[in-house]
ROGUTOR-448908 format. One record per residue: residue number from 1; residue in one letter; x, y, z of N, C-alpha, C in turn. Coordinates in nm, 3 decimals, decimal comma, always signed. Layout:
ROGUTOR-448908
+------+--------+---------+---------+---------+---------+---------+---------+---------+---------+---------+
: gulo : tortor :    n_px :    n_py :    n_pz :   ca_px :   ca_py :   ca_pz :    c_px :    c_py :    c_pz :
+------+--------+---------+---------+---------+---------+---------+---------+---------+---------+---------+
:  NUM :      A :       X :       Y :       Z :       X :       Y :       Z :       X :       Y :       Z :
...
+------+--------+---------+---------+---------+---------+---------+---------+---------+---------+---------+
//
This chain:
ROGUTOR-448908
+------+--------+---------+---------+---------+---------+---------+---------+---------+---------+---------+
: gulo : tortor :    n_px :    n_py :    n_pz :   ca_px :   ca_py :   ca_pz :    c_px :    c_py :    c_pz :
+------+--------+---------+---------+---------+---------+---------+---------+---------+---------+---------+
:    1 :      X :  +0,081 :  -0,896 :  +0,984 :  +0,107 :  -0,946 :  +0,851 :  -0,027 :  -0,978 :  +0,784 :
:    2 :      X :  -0,044 :  -0,935 :  +0,665 :  -0,166 :  -0,962 :  +0,591 :  -0,146 :  -1,092 :  +0,513 :
:    3 :      X :  -0,228 :  -1,191 :  +0,538 :  -0,213 :  -1,322 :  +0,474 :  -0,268 :  -1,320 :  +0,333 :
:    4 :      X :  -0,385 :  -1,263 :  +0,312 :  -0,443 :  -1,247 :  +0,179 :  -0,532 :  -1,124 :  +0,186 :
:    5 :      X :  -0,546 :  -1,057 :  +0,074 :  -0,626 :  -0,936 :  +0,075 :  -0,698 :  -0,918 :  -0,057 :
:    6 :      X :  -0,800 :  -0,834 :  -0,054 :  -0,879 :  -0,805 :  -0,174 :  -0,908 :  -0,656 :  -0,180 :
:    7 :      X :  -0,904 :  -0,602 :  -0,301 :  -0,949 :  -0,466 :  -0,328 :  -1,051 :  -0,481 :  -0,441 :
:    8 :      X :  -1,179 :  -0,492 :  -0,406 :  -1,282 :  -0,522 :  -0,505 :  -1,288 :  -0,425 :  -0,623 :
:    9 :      X :  -1,264 :  -0,296 :  -0,600 :  -1,272 :  -0,199 :  -0,709 :  -1,170 :  -0,228 :  -0,819 :
:   10 :      X :  -1,060 :  -0,294 :  -0,785 :  -0,957 :  -0,326 :  -0,884 :  -0,970 :  -0,469 :  -0,936 :
:   11 :      X :  -1,061 :  -0,546 :  -0,880 :  -1,072 :  -0,686 :  -0,920 :  -0,948 :  -0,765 :  -0,880 :
:   12 :      X :  -0,889 :  -0,729 :  -0,766 :  -0,764 :  -0,792 :  -0,721 :  -0,789 :  -0,868 :  -0,591 :
:   13 :      X :  -0,743 :  -0,991 :  -0,587 :  -0,737 :  -1,070 :  -0,463 :  -0,609 :  -1,150 :  -0,468 :
:   14 :      X :  -0,528 :  -1,135 :  -0,366 :  -0,398 :  -1,202 :  -0,361 :  -0,394 :  -1,289 :  -0,236 :
:   15 :      X :  -0,353 :  -1,412 :  -0,253 :  -0,330 :  -1,502 :  -0,140 :  -0,180 :  -1,522 :  -0,124 :
:   16 :      X :  -0,135 :  -1,521 :  +0,000 :  +0,006 :  -1,545 :  +0,022 :  +0,030 :  -1,692 :  +0,048 :
:   17 :      X :  +0,143 :  -1,740 :  +0,004 :  +0,184 :  -1,878 :  +0,024 :  +0,322 :  -1,873 :  +0,089 :
:   18 :      X :  +0,338 :  -1,927 :  +0,208 :  +0,469 :  -1,922 :  +0,274 :  +0,579 :  -1,975 :  +0,182 :
:   19 :      X :  +0,687 :  -1,897 :  +0,173 :  +0,801 :  -1,938 :  +0,092 :  +0,792 :  -1,898 :  -0,054 :
:   20 :      X :  +0,682 :  -1,835 :  -0,095 :  +0,667 :  -1,791 :  -0,235 :  +0,647 :  -1,641 :  -0,241 :
:   21 :      X :  +0,702 :  -1,580 :  -0,344 :  +0,682 :  -1,438 :  -0,367 :  +0,569 :  -1,422 :  -0,466 :
:   22 :      X :  +0,461 :  -1,360 :  -0,423 :  +0,348 :  -1,335 :  -0,512 :  +0,355 :  -1,193 :  -0,564 :
:   23 :      X :  +0,329 :  -1,176 :  -0,691 :  +0,326 :  -1,044 :  -0,751 :  +0,197 :  -1,029 :  -0,831 :
:   24 :      X :  +0,153 :  -0,906 :  -0,838 :  +0,038 :  -0,875 :  -0,919 :  +0,048 :  -0,729 :  -0,959 :
:   25 :      X :  -0,021 :  -0,690 :  -1,061 :  -0,027 :  -0,549 :  -1,099 :  -0,162 :  -0,521 :  -1,161 :
:   26 :      X :  -0,194 :  -0,394 :  -1,166 :  -0,317 :  -0,350 :  -1,230 :  -0,293 :  -0,208 :  -1,278 :
:   27 :      X :  -0,375 :  -0,164 :  -1,368 :  -0,367 :  -0,026 :  -1,416 :  -0,490 :  +0,048 :  -1,366 :
:   28 :      X :  -0,467 :  +0,142 :  -1,278 :  -0,578 :  +0,222 :  -1,227 :  -0,620 :  +0,321 :  -1,335 :
:   29 :      X :  -0,748 :  +0,333 :  -1,358 :  -0,797 :  +0,421 :  -1,463 :  -0,854 :  +0,551 :  -1,409 :
:   30 :      X :  -0,865 :  +0,564 :  -1,277 :  -0,908 :  +0,690 :  -1,218 :  -0,842 :  +0,708 :  -1,082 :
:   31 :      X :  -0,828 :  +0,833 :  -1,043 :  -0,765 :  +0,864 :  -0,915 :  -0,867 :  +0,852 :  -0,803 :
:   32 :      X :  -0,818 :  +0,844 :  -0,681 :  -0,905 :  +0,836 :  -0,565 :  -0,850 :  +0,740 :  -0,463 :
:   33 :      X :  -0,928 :  +0,716 :  -0,360 :  -0,893 :  +0,621 :  -0,255 :  -0,986 :  +0,501 :  -0,267 :
:   34 :      X :  -0,927 :  +0,384 :  -0,273 :  -1,002 :  +0,260 :  -0,290 :  -0,976 :  +0,170 :  -0,170 :
:   35 :      X :  -1,080 :  +0,106 :  -0,122 :  -1,071 :  +0,029 :  +0,002 :  -1,086 :  -0,120 :  -0,023 :
:   36 :      X :  -1,019 :  -0,196 :  +0,060 :  -1,029 :  -0,341 :  +0,056 :  -1,018 :  -0,393 :  +0,198 :
:   37 :      X :  -0,997 :  -0,523 :  +0,209 :  -0,988 :  -0,581 :  +0,342 :  -0,909 :  -0,711 :  +0,337 :
:   38 :      X :  -0,868 :  -0,753 :  +0,454 :  -0,804 :  -0,884 :  +0,468 :  -0,909 :  -0,989 :  +0,432 :
:   39 :      X :  -0,866 :  -1,091 :  +0,363 :  -0,960 :  -1,194 :  +0,317 :  -0,939 :  -1,328 :  +0,386 :
:   40 :      X :  -0,873 :  -1,327 :  +0,497 :  -0,847 :  -1,451 :  +0,568 :  -0,887 :  -1,433 :  +0,714 :
:   41 :      X :  -0,936 :  -1,536 :  +0,774 :  -0,971 :  -1,528 :  +0,915 :  -0,844 :  -1,540 :  +0,998 :
:   42 :      X :  -0,792 :  -1,426 :  +1,037 :  -0,661 :  -1,419 :  +1,102 :  -0,668 :  -1,426 :  +1,253 :
:   43 :      X :  -0,784 :  -1,413 :  +1,308 :  -0,796 :  -1,411 :  +1,453 :  -0,894 :  -1,304 :  +1,495 :
:   44 :      X :  -0,890 :  -1,268 :  +1,619 :  -0,990 :  -1,177 :  +1,675 :  -0,988 :  -1,037 :  +1,612 :
:   45 :      X :  -0,875 :  -0,993 :  +1,558 :  -0,866 :  -0,860 :  +1,500 :  -0,884 :  -0,858 :  +1,348 :
:   46 :      X :  -0,932 :  -0,967 :  +1,292 :  -0,951 :  -0,978 :  +1,148 :  -1,035 :  -0,864 :  +1,092 :
:   47 :      X :  -1,138 :  -0,826 :  +1,162 :  -1,228 :  -0,721 :  +1,114 :  -1,162 :  -0,584 :  +1,113 :
:   48 :      X :  -1,046 :  -0,572 :  +1,175 :  -0,978 :  -0,443 :  +1,187 :  -0,852 :  -0,438 :  +1,100 :
:   49 :      X :  -0,857 :  -0,504 :  +0,984 :  -0,743 :  -0,506 :  +0,893 :  -0,784 :  -0,450 :  +0,757 :
:   50 :      X :  -0,824 :  -0,322 :  +0,754 :  -0,862 :  -0,263 :  +0,626 :  -0,739 :  -0,230 :  +0,542 :
:   51 :      X :  -0,760 :  -0,211 :  +0,413 :  -0,655 :  -0,172 :  +0,320 :  -0,707 :  -0,051 :  +0,244 :
:   52 :      X :  -0,626 :  +0,051 :  +0,232 :  -0,662 :  +0,168 :  +0,153 :  -0,552 :  +0,191 :  +0,050 :
:   53 :      X :  -0,591 :  +0,206 :  -0,075 :  -0,497 :  +0,233 :  -0,184 :  -0,530 :  +0,370 :  -0,239 :
:   54 :      X :  -0,434 :  +0,460 :  -0,234 :  -0,454 :  +0,595 :  -0,287 :  -0,391 :  +0,602 :  -0,426 :
:   55 :      X :  -0,473 :  +0,627 :  -0,526 :  -0,426 :  +0,638 :  -0,664 :  -0,417 :  +0,786 :  -0,698 :
:   56 :      X :  -0,299 :  +0,828 :  -0,743 :  -0,275 :  +0,968 :  -0,779 :  -0,229 :  +0,976 :  -0,924 :
:   57 :      X :  -0,227 :  +1,096 :  -0,978 :  -0,180 :  +1,116 :  -1,114 :  -0,028 :  +1,097 :  -1,120 :
:   58 :      X :  +0,024 :  +1,077 :  -1,240 :  +0,169 :  +1,063 :  -1,257 :  +0,242 :  +1,185 :  -1,203 :
:   59 :      X :  +0,189 :  +1,303 :  -1,229 :  +0,253 :  +1,427 :  -1,182 :  +0,252 :  +1,436 :  -1,030 :
:   60 :      X :  +0,140 :  +1,401 :  -0,966 :  +0,135 :  +1,403 :  -0,819 :  +0,237 :  +1,305 :  -0,760 :
:   61 :      X :  +0,248 :  +1,188 :  -0,821 :  +0,344 :  +1,089 :  -0,772 :  +0,487 :  +1,139 :  -0,789 :
:   62 :      X :  +0,519 :  +1,196 :  -0,904 :  +0,654 :  +1,249 :  -0,928 :  +0,688 :  +1,359 :  -0,828 :
:   63 :      X :  +0,591 :  +1,444 :  -0,799 :  +0,612 :  +1,550 :  -0,700 :  +0,637 :  +1,490 :  -0,563 :
:   64 :      X :  +0,560 :  +1,389 :  -0,526 :  +0,580 :  +1,322 :  -0,396 :  +0,718 :  +1,258 :  -0,387 :
:   65 :      X :  +0,761 :  +1,191 :  -0,496 :  +0,892 :  +1,126 :  -0,496 :  +1,003 :  +1,228 :  -0,474 :
:   66 :      X :  +0,996 :  +1,341 :  -0,542 :  +1,099 :  +1,444 :  -0,525 :  +1,101 :  +1,497 :  -0,382 :
:   67 :      X :  +0,984 :  +1,520 :  -0,326 :  +0,976 :  +1,565 :  -0,187 :  +1,029 :  +1,461 :  -0,090 :
:   68 :      X :  +0,998 :  +1,334 :  -0,115 :  +1,046 :  +1,227 :  -0,027 :  +1,197 :  +1,212 :  -0,035 :
:   69 :      X :  +1,254 :  +1,230 :  -0,155 :  +1,401 :  +1,224 :  -0,169 :  +1,467 :  +1,330 :  -0,083 :
:   70 :      X :  +1,412 :  +1,450 :  -0,087 :  +1,469 :  +1,559 :  -0,007 :  +1,446 :  +1,536 :  +0,142 :
:   71 :      X :  +1,328 :  +1,493 :  +0,175 :  +1,291 :  +1,477 :  +0,317 :  +1,369 :  +1,365 :  +0,383 :
:   72 :      X :  +1,385 :  +1,252 :  +0,315 :  +1,443 :  +1,134 :  +0,380 :  +1,588 :  +1,108 :  +0,346 :
:   73 :      X :  +1,637 :  +1,154 :  +0,231 :  +1,775 :  +1,123 :  +0,190 :  +1,877 :  +1,219 :  +0,249 :
:   74 :      X :  +1,838 :  +1,341 :  +0,281 :  +1,936 :  +1,439 :  +0,328 :  +1,952 :  +1,442 :  +0,478 :
:   75 :      X :  +1,863 :  +1,380 :  +0,552 :  +1,870 :  +1,383 :  +0,697 :  +1,880 :  +1,241 :  +0,751 :
:   76 :      X :  +2,001 :  +1,202 :  +0,801 :  +2,017 :  +1,065 :  +0,852 :  +1,920 :  +1,031 :  +0,965 :
:   77 :      X :  +1,873 :  +1,130 :  +1,037 :  +1,777 :  +1,104 :  +1,145 :  +1,646 :  +1,051 :  +1,091 :
:   78 :      X :  +1,617 :  +1,079 :  +0,965 :  +1,493 :  +1,032 :  +0,904 :  +1,508 :  +0,897 :  +0,836 :
:   79 :      X :  +1,623 :  +0,837 :  +0,840 :  +1,646 :  +0,713 :  +0,766 :  +1,562 :  +0,597 :  +0,818 :
:   80 :      X :  +1,511 :  +0,606 :  +0,939 :  +1,428 :  +0,500 :  +0,994 :  +1,284 :  +0,545 :  +1,008 :
:   81 :      X :  +1,240 :  +0,631 :  +0,918 :  +1,103 :  +0,682 :  +0,924 :  +1,004 :  +0,566 :  +0,908 :
:   82 :      X :  +0,893 :  +0,579 :  +0,975 :  +0,791 :  +0,475 :  +0,964 :  +0,725 :  +0,480 :  +0,828 :
:   83 :      X :  +0,663 :  +0,372 :  +0,790 :  +0,593 :  +0,367 :  +0,662 :  +0,482 :  +0,471 :  +0,658 :
:   84 :      X :  +0,421 :  +0,498 :  +0,771 :  +0,316 :  +0,598 :  +0,778 :  +0,368 :  +0,737 :  +0,746 :
:   85 :      X :  +0,488 :  +0,771 :  +0,797 :  +0,546 :  +0,900 :  +0,766 :  +0,584 :  +0,909 :  +0,620 :
:   86 :      X :  +0,640 :  +0,802 :  +0,566 :  +0,685 :  +0,802 :  +0,426 :  +0,568 :  +0,818 :  +0,330 :
:   87 :      X :  +0,451 :  +0,769 :  +0,368 :  +0,335 :  +0,772 :  +0,278 :  +0,267 :  +0,908 :  +0,275 :
:   88 :      X :  +0,305 :  +0,997 :  +0,365 :  +0,236 :  +1,126 :  +0,370 :  +0,298 :  +1,226 :  +0,278 :
+------+--------+---------+---------+---------+---------+---------+---------+---------+---------+---------+
//
């Protein structure tokens, strides 16, 4: 679980508070992969909690959504796909 995180390129830092739902948004102005990291000392693996945000065009996202609908909605065996599979 990520307690708080930052993505410096977006000027975003979010802290979690138990029992509260935090929301934030930003408008990406260019495509690419942007990196951030956990911003809290979580323990021995703190240094191994990177965050990567992939920003794509509206058309690329729409194409991905259509492919994901076909890939995951038509096959019940895929209904429990991992987040990693869904993001590809």
